[in-house]
C-alpha positions in Angstrom: 0.0 0.0 0.0 1.3 3.5 -0.9 0.6 6.6 1.0 -2.1 8.9 -0.3 -0.9 12.4 -1.2 -3.2 15.0 -2.8 -1.7 18.5 -3.3 -3.9 21.4 -2.3 -5.6 23.3 -5.1 -7.6 26.6 -4.9 -10.7 24.8 -3.8 -9.5 21.5 -2.3 -7.3 20.6 0.7 -3.9 19.1 1.0 -4.3 15.4 2.0 -1.5 13.2 3.3 -2.3 9.8 4.6 0.8 7.8 5.6 0.1 4.2 6.1 3.5 3.7 7.9 2.9 6.3 10.6 -0.8 5.8 10.7 -1.3 9.5 10.5 -3.8 11.0 8.2 -3.9 14.8 7.5 -6.4 17.0 5.8 -5.6 20.7 5.7 -6.5 23.9 3.9 -9.7 25.0 2.1 -12.3 22.5 1.0 -15.0 23.7 -1.4 -14.6 21.6 -4.5 -17.4 21.8 -7.0 -18.3 18.1 -6.3 -17.1 17.2 -2.8 -18.5 13.7 -3.0 -16.5 13.0 -6.2 -13.4 14.6 -4.7 -13.5 12.7 -1.4 -14.6 9.3 -2.9 -11.1 8.1 -3.6 -10.0 9.3 -0.2 -12.7 7.3 1.5 -11.8 4.3 -0.6 -8.1 4.6 0.3 -9.0 4.8 4.0 -11.3 1.7 3.7 -8.4 -0.2 2.0 -6.0 1.1 4.7 -8.3 -0.3 7.5 -8.4 -3.6 5.7 -4.6 -3.9 5.9 -3.8 -2.2 9.2 -3.8 -4.3 12.4 -7.0 -3.8 14.4 -4.8 -2.9 17.4 -3.0 -0.1 15.5 -4.1 3.4 16.7 -4.8 5.7 13.8 -4.8 9.5 14.1 -6.7 11.9 11.9 -5.6 15.6 11.9 -8.1 17.9 10.2 -7.3 21.6 9.9 -9.8 23.2 7.5 -9.7 27.0 7.1 -12.9 27.0 5.1 -15.2 24.2 4.0 -18.6 24.2 2.3 -21.8 22.2 3.1 -21.0 19.4 0.7 -17.6 19.0 2.3 -19.4 18.7 5.7 -21.4 15.8 4.2 -18.2 14.1 3.1 -16.7 14.6 6.5 -19.8 13.0 8.1 -19.2 10.0 5.7 -15.6 9.9 6.9 -16.7 10.0 10.5 -19.3 7.2 9.9 -16.5 5.1 8.5 -14.4 5.9 11.6 -17.3 5.0 13.8 -17.7 1.6 12.0 -14.0 0.9 12.7 -14.3 2.0 16.3 -17.2 -0.5 16.7 -14.8 -3.2 15.5 -12.4 -2.3 18.3 -10.0 -0.1 16.4 -8.5 2.9 18.3 -9.1 6.2 16.4 -8.2 9.7 17.5 -9.5 12.7 15.5 -7.8 16.0 16.1 -9.9 19.0 14.8 -7.8 22.1 14.6 -9.2 25.6 14.1 -7.8 29.1 13.8 -8.8 31.6 16.5 -10.5 33.9 13.9 -12.5 31.0 12.5 -15.6 30.7 14.8 -17.4 28.5 12.3 -14.6 25.9 12.3 -14.7 25.9 16.1 -18.5 25.4 16.2 -18.3 22.6 13.7 -15.6 20.9 15.6 -17.6 21.1 18.8 -20.7 19.9 17.1 -18.8 16.9 15.7 -17.3 16.2 19.1 -20.7 16.4 20.8 -22.4 14.1 18.3 -23.6 11.1 20.4 -23.3 8.7 17.4 -19.5 8.9 17.5 -17.6 6.8 20.0 -14.1 7.9 19.1 -12.5 10.9 20.7 -12.6 14.2 18.8 -10.2 16.8 20.3 -10.9 20.4 19.3 -7.7 22.4 19.5 -6.9 26.1 18.8 -4.1 26.8 16.3 -2.5 30.1 17.3 -1.7 32.6 14.5 2.0 33.1 14.0 
């Protein structure tokens, strides 16, 4: 299995999923014209990764989205549903949701995701200080 690397574009985020470190990163802006089409190969890669990774292997997802649209939110929920399915199998998942202090919407979304009762994996909402 190879790592998944997608370079950021104007309307899509940088994605780097490293199967060796079990660290998966999504960062930047996400408002592609068709988010479902953009994220489909990402979700497929994650599904394939989970098929190969030992169930005892902790996997960390780091998400830092400066801006994202409604269709990206739906794709994120699809990702979280996949993570919940793996959690139910006994897999340890940690999701770090990072937001910038001027981005109240990202903070609210992170808190909403964290407080969602359907998800049984930890979602840590963390401030990224401006440099």
